[in-house]
C-alpha positions in Angstrom: 9.8 -42.8 20.1 12.8 -40.9 22.1 13.0 -37.5 22.7 15.6 -35.2 24.0 15.1 -31.9 24.8 17.6 -29.4 25.1 17.9 -25.6 25.1 15.6 -24.3 22.5 15.0 -27.8 20.6 13.4 -31.0 21.1 15.4 -34.3 19.6 13.1 -37.0 17.9 14.0 -40.3 17.2 11.1 -42.3 15.7 10.5 -45.6 14.2 7.2 -47.6 12.7 9.2 -50.8 13.6 11.5 -51.9 16.5 14.7 -49.8 16.2 18.1 -51.6 16.3 21.5 -50.4 16.0 22.4 -48.7 12.5 18.8 -49.1 11.7 17.5 -47.1 8.3 14.2 -47.5 9.7 14.8 -44.8 12.3 14.0 -41.3 11.7 15.3 -38.5 13.0 13.6 -34.6 13.3 14.8 -31.3 15.4 11.7 -29.7 16.8 11.1 -26.4 17.9 10.4 -26.9 22.0 8.7 -23.9 22.2 6.4 -25.0 19.6 6.0 -28.4 21.1 5.1 -27.1 24.3 2.4 -24.8 23.3 1.0 -27.4 21.3 1.1 -29.7 24.4 -0.4 -27.0 26.5 -3.3 -27.0 24.0 -4.1 -30.3 24.7 -6.5 -31.7 27.3 -5.4 -33.8 30.3 -1.4 -34.1 30.7 -0.3 -31.5 28.3 0.6 -28.6 30.6 2.1 -31.3 32.9 4.1 -32.9 30.0 5.2 -29.5 28.6 6.5 -28.5 32.3 8.7 -31.4 32.4 10.1 -30.9 28.8 10.9 -27.4 29.5 12.7 -28.3 32.9 14.7 -30.9 31.3 15.8 -28.7 28.3 16.9 -26.1 31.1 18.9 -28.6 33.4 22.2 -29.2 33.0 21.9 -32.7 35.2 18.9 -34.0 32.9 20.3 -32.7 29.9 21.8 -36.0 29.2 18.7 -37.8 29.2 16.7 -39.1 26.6 13.0 -40.3 27.3 11.3 -43.1 26.0 7.9 -41.9 25.0 6.5 -44.7 22.6 2.8 -45.4 22.1 1.5 -48.0 23.1 3.7 -48.3 25.9 5.5 -51.9 25.6 8.0 -50.9 28.5 10.5 -53.7 28.3 10.5 -54.9 24.9 10.7 -51.3 23.5 13.1 -50.1 25.7 15.5 -52.8 25.2 15.0 -51.9 21.3 15.7 -47.9 22.1 18.8 -49.0 23.9 20.5 -51.2 21.4 19.4 -48.4 19.2 21.1 -45.9 21.2 23.6 -48.1 23.1 26.6 -45.2 22.7 24.5 -42.7 23.6 23.0 -40.8 26.9 21.0 -42.6 29.7 17.3 -42.9 29.6 15.0 -41.0 32.0 11.3 -42.0 33.1 8.4 -40.3 32.3 4.6 -41.2 33.5 2.5 -43.4 30.9 -0.1 -40.5 30.3 2.8 -38.0 29.6 4.6 -40.0 27.4 1.6 -40.5 25.4 0.9 -37.1 24.9 4.6 -36.2 24.0 4.6 -38.8 21.2 1.1 -37.7 20.0 2.4 -33.8 19.8 5.6 -34.7 18.2 4.0 -37.4 15.6 1.7 -34.3 14.3 4.5 -31.9 14.3 7.0 -34.3 12.2 3.8 -35.2 9.8 3.3 -31.1 9.4 6.8 -30.8 8.5 6.9 -33.4 5.9 
């Protein structure tokens, strides 16, 4: 999963398989950033820090061109390479700590399923 917070929204690209360029297996949803952040803050552990980071990146012009890899379980090299291939003409990737990435993935996945 790759997320991109910007303004009031968070764009989420997700796939149950390894993403690849022009892959139909990759889904996309635009979620409400405030709802995602409230759900993150309601979780235990890293949720509050995850919320702060998403909000900070959504408001910061310089990081507005960043997407964040939040795959779970984290398989950094394999997964990042696949997502970079999928998003090759897109923005650069930012880094998030693994526990923060894990909770963002969990909350975004729940909200995607709730909207389906």
